[in-house]
C-alpha positions in Angstrom: 82.1 184.3 77.3 83.6 183.0 74.1 86.9 182.5 75.9 85.1 180.4 78.6 83.5 178.3 75.9 86.9 177.8 74.2 88.5 176.7 77.5 85.6 174.3 78.1 86.0 172.8 74.6 89.7 172.4 75.1 89.3 170.6 78.4 86.7 168.3 77.0 88.8 167.3 74.1 91.9 166.8 76.3 89.8 164.6 78.7 88.5 162.5 75.8 92.0 162.0 74.4 93.2 161.0 77.9 90.4 158.5 78.3 90.9 157.0 74.9 94.7 156.6 75.4 94.1 155.1 78.9 91.6 152.6 77.6 94.0 151.7 74.7 96.9 151.3 77.2 94.8 149.0 79.4 93.7 146.9 76.4 97.3 146.6 75.3 98.4 145.6 78.9 95.6 143.0 79.0 96.2 141.6 75.6 96.8 137.9 75.7 100.3 136.8 74.6 100.5 134.6 71.6 100.6 130.9 72.5 103.9 129.2 71.9 104.1 125.4 71.8 106.4 124.1 74.5 107.5 120.8 76.1 109.0 119.5 79.3 111.2 116.5 80.1 110.7 114.9 83.5 111.2 111.7 85.3 112.1 109.9 88.5 113.6 106.7 89.7 113.5 104.6 92.8 115.3 101.4 93.9 116.8 99.7 96.9 119.6 97.8 98.5 117.5 94.9 99.9 118.2 91.9 102.1 115.7 89.1 102.4 115.7 88.2 106.0 113.2 85.4 105.9 111.6 83.4 103.1 108.2 81.6 103.1 108.8 77.9 103.1 106.3 77.2 100.3 107.2 80.2 98.0 103.6 81.4 98.1 102.3 84.7 96.8 102.9 86.9 93.7 104.7 89.8 95.2 108.1 91.0 94.1 110.0 89.1 96.8 107.8 86.0 96.9 110.1 83.5 95.2 113.5 84.8 96.3 115.4 82.5 98.6 116.4 83.5 102.1 119.5 85.8 102.4 119.0 87.1 98.8 120.4 90.6 98.5 121.0 93.1 95.7 121.0 96.6 94.4 118.0 97.1 92.1 115.8 99.7 90.5 112.1 99.0 90.9 111.0 101.9 88.6 112.6 104.3 86.3 110.4 106.9 84.5 111.3 109.2 81.6 108.5 111.4 80.4 107.9 114.2 78.0 104.8 116.5 78.1 104.1 118.8 75.2 101.6 121.6 74.9 100.6 121.5 71.2 98.1 124.4 71.5 95.8 126.1 74.0 93.4 123.2 73.4 95.6 120.2 72.9 98.5 118.7 74.9 100.2 115.3 74.7 102.0 113.0 77.1 104.7 110.3 76.5 106.2 108.1 79.1 108.8 105.3 79.0 109.0 103.0 82.1 111.2 100.3 83.5 109.3 98.5 86.2 111.7 96.3 88.2 111.6 92.7 87.0 110.8 93.6 83.4 113.6 91.6 81.8 114.4 90.6 78.2 115.5 87.1 77.2 119.1 87.8 78.1 118.1 89.3 81.5 118.8 92.9 80.6 116.5 95.7 81.8 113.9 96.7 79.2 111.4 99.6 79.0 107.9 99.8 77.7 105.4 102.6 76.8 103.6 103.5 80.0 101.7 106.5 78.5 101.2 107.9 75.1 98.1 110.1 74.8 96.6 113.3 73.5 94.4 115.5 75.6 91.6 117.8 74.1 91.1 120.4 76.8 87.6 121.6 77.7 85.9 119.7 74.9 82.9 120.2 77.2 82.7 122.7 80.1 85.5 121.8 82.6 85.9 118.4 80.9 88.9 117.0 79.0 88.9 114.2 76.5 92.0 111.8 76.5 92.8 109.3 73.8 95.6 106.8 74.0 97.5 105.1 76.8 96.6 107.0 80.0 95.9 106.5 83.7 92.7 104.6 84.7 90.4 106.0 87.4 91.3 103.2 89.8 94.0 104.8 92.0 96.8 106.5 90.1 95.2 110.0 90.3 93.6 109.6 93.8 94.6 107.2 96.5 98.2 106.7 95.1 98.7 110.4 95.4 97.4 110.5 99.0 99.5 107.5 100.0 102.4 109.2 98.2 104.9 106.3 98.8 104.7 104.4 95.6 108.5 104.3 95.9 107.9 102.0 98.9 105.0 99.9 97.7 102.0 100.0 95.3 98.5 100.6 96.7 96.6 97.5 97.5 94.7 97.0 94.2 97.9 97.6 92.2 100.0 95.3 94.4 97.5 92.4 94.2 96.9 92.8 90.4 93.2 93.7 90.8 93.3 96.7 88.4 96.0 98.2 86.3 97.1 101.8 86.7 96.8 102.6 83.0 95.1 101.3 79.9 94.7 102.1 76.2 91.4 103.7 75.4 89.2 106.8 75.5 88.7 108.8 78.7 86.8 111.8 80.1 88.1 113.8 83.0 85.9 116.5 84.5 86.1 118.8 87.5 82.5 119.3 88.5 83.4 121.7 91.3 86.7 123.4 91.8 87.5 126.2 94.3 89.8 126.9 97.2 87.9 124.7 99.7 86.2 122.0 97.6 87.0 119.9 94.5 84.7 117.2 93.0 85.9 115.3 90.0 84.7 112.6 87.6 86.8 110.2 85.5 85.2 107.8 83.0 87.1 105.5 80.6 86.6 102.7 78.2 89.7 100.7 77.3 91.1 97.3 76.2 91.5 96.2 79.9 95.0 94.8 79.3 97.2 97.7 80.4 100.3 97.7 78.2 99.6 94.3 76.6 98.2 93.9 73.1 94.5 93.0 72.9 92.2 92.5 69.9 89.1 90.7 71.2 85.6 92.3 71.1 85.4 92.8 74.9 86.2 96.2 76.5 86.6 97.3 80.0 84.5 100.1 81.4 85.9 102.3 84.3 84.3 105.0 86.4 85.5 107.0 89.4 84.3 110.0 91.3 86.2 111.8 94.1 85.6 114.7 96.4 88.0 116.8 98.4 86.1 118.6 101.1 86.6 120.6 104.3 89.3 122.8 102.9 90.4 119.8 100.8 91.6 118.0 104.0 89.2 115.0 103.5 89.2 112.8 100.4 86.3 110.5 99.5 87.0 108.3 96.5 84.6 105.8 94.9 85.4 103.6 91.9 84.0 100.7 89.9 84.8 98.8 86.7 83.3 96.0 84.6 85.1 93.7 82.2 83.7 90.7 80.3 86.4 88.1 79.4 84.5 85.4 77.5 81.0 84.2 76.5 81.8 80.6 75.5 81.8 77.9 76.7 80.4 80.0 79.7 80.3 83.6 80.7 83.3 85.1 82.5 83.6 88.6 83.8 85.0 90.8 86.6 83.2 93.5 88.6 85.3 95.7 90.9 84.2 98.2 93.5 86.4 100.4 95.6 85.9 103.0 98.4 88.7 105.1 99.9 88.7 107.8 102.6 91.6 109.9 103.8 92.4 112.9 106.1 95.3 115.2 105.5 96.7 118.0 107.7 100.1 119.7 107.9 101.5 117.1 110.3 99.7 113.8 109.5 97.8 112.0 106.8 95.7 108.8 107.5 93.6 106.8 105.2 91.8 103.6 104.5 91.1 101.8 101.2 88.6 98.9 100.6 87.9 96.9 97.5 85.8 94.0 96.5 86.1 92.1 93.2 83.6 89.5 91.9 85.2 87.2 89.3 82.3 85.4 87.8 82.8 81.7 87.0 86.6 81.9 87.5 86.8 78.8 89.6 85.9 75.2 88.7 85.2 72.9 91.7 83.5 69.8 92.9 82.7 68.0 96.2 85.5 65.5 95.4 88.2 64.7 92.8 85.6 62.4 91.1 82.6 64.6 91.7 80.6 66.6 89.2 82.4 69.8 88.2 80.7 73.2 88.3 81.8 76.8 87.8 81.9 79.1 90.8 82.6 82.8 91.5 85.8 84.0 93.1 85.3 86.9 95.6 88.4 88.9 96.2 88.5 91.4 99.1 91.2 93.7 100.5 91.6 96.5 103.0 94.5 98.9 103.5 95.1 101.3 106.3 98.0 103.8 106.3 99.5 106.7 108.1 102.3 109.1 107.3 103.6 112.3 108.7 106.5 114.6 109.3 109.0 114.6 112.2 111.1 117.5 111.0 109.6 119.8 108.4 111.1 119.1 104.9 113.7 116.8 106.3 112.4 113.8 108.1 109.1 111.9 107.9 107.6 108.5 108.7 105.1 106.1 107.1 103.4 102.9 108.0 100.8 100.7 106.4 98.9 97.5 107.0 96.9 95.5 104.3 94.6 92.5 104.7 94.2 90.5 101.5 91.8 87.6 100.9 91.9 86.4 97.2 88.7 84.4 97.6 86.1 84.9 100.4 84.1 82.0 99.1 87.0 79.4 99.3 85.7 76.1 100.7 88.2 73.9 102.5 85.9 70.9 101.9 85.8 71.4 98.1 88.1 70.1 95.4 89.3 72.8 93.0 90.2 72.0 89.4 91.0 75.7 88.8 90.8 78.7 91.0 90.9 77.7 94.6 92.9 80.3 96.4 93.5 78.9 99.9 95.9 81.5 101.4 95.0 84.8 102.9 97.8 87.4 103.2 98.7 90.3 105.4 101.2 93.0 104.5 103.0 95.5 106.7 105.6 98.2 105.8 107.0 100.9 107.9 110.0 103.3 107.7 111.5 106.7 107.8 111.8 109.3 105.0 115.0 111.4 105.1 115.2 114.3 102.5 118.7 115.7 102.4 117.7 118.1 99.6 114.5 118.7 97.7 113.5 115.8 95.4 115.9 113.3 97.0 114.7 110.7 99.5 116.5 108.1 101.5 114.1 105.6 103.2 115.1 102.8 105.4 112.1 100.4 105.7 110.8 97.0 106.5 108.7 95.0 104.0 106.7 92.1 105.5 104.1 89.7 103.9 102.6 86.8 105.8 100.6 83.8 104.5 97.8 81.8 106.3 96.5 78.6 104.8 92.9 77.6 105.0 93.6 74.0 103.7 92.2 71.4 106.1 94.7 69.9 108.6 97.4 72.3 107.6 99.9 73.0 110.4 103.4 74.4 111.1 105.0 76.5 108.4 102.3 75.3 105.9 99.7 76.9 108.1 101.5 80.2 108.7 104.7 81.6 107.3 106.1 84.9 105.9 108.5 86.8 103.7 110.4 89.7 105.3 112.8 92.1 103.6 115.0 94.9 105.0 115.5 97.7 102.5 117.3 101.0 102.1 115.3 102.8 99.4 116.5 105.6 97.2 114.1 107.9 95.4 114.9 110.9 93.3 113.0 113.2 90.9 114.1 115.4 88.0 111.8 117.9 86.4 
């Protein structure tokens, strides 16, 4: 009997020791490794060999090729990025980015760079919410529609191209993922900034940005809504800008298609009268634009295609029977680009494409090339990434 008790005690002690050792082993296995600060250099560049095949007779527009004469041709970079991301701790990270953006030239016409991003991120300052201070992306398009379009190397999205909103600003931002799982993602991006992108600014007015996006249906459908408000002056009269944007896109393995619409009210940005000697008065400028794009693949990981059409009206309220002392934007514009995307190896792209922008005048009695003309450029675009 005593022998049986002794055996039972021995087995119980052995089992207890085994359980304790197993538990300790599991705890050791699951122990979180000590955080080590680390950083990463990254960047990309794109540029072209371009040939201007046709030039608008009146040199209208503000696009990159607007004022170049016919038959202009050159090799040129349109963007070069050099960035460094650094994880300071589990709660803090930083970003620094230098950029050359095409026609950014110094007095002696050499290429110059500027600070595109310099910020610190406080991760999860609130549940699923990060706080960013410094020069960072605005909610307008850089983190949503530009990613879906995915051909910034060919052309900016419509609001960026037309100078409606900047891609980045200096200020304070909150980025939150309200829902995040395998099938759905809903995010919120709020920001208050100077409203001048990389330019210095010291006035008392600030720009307020807000954007919300949703990726639904297994993240195949994007719904993106955005708005901003910026007051520019109070005296001698109030001036401000209010922007609204909506974008929708569908993505599958073979094709992506999307549409982006915006409207901007520029309060009291025009001064006009019924005639050159008439009584002057301020007026609003109403800018509107719509962009439709499609892209897809022909051969997986090797050959793709893209095409886009934009309609741009700088002022829906323009009156051909009015005399404008300032403001007064008589030309509507249409933009088209299309091309192929050849990828010889990962992160290297060669893209033959056509760039076309037309102008239509609303001035009374305009005709011929004054009424309608265009700029057209043939390009061979090179794009490569290193990271």
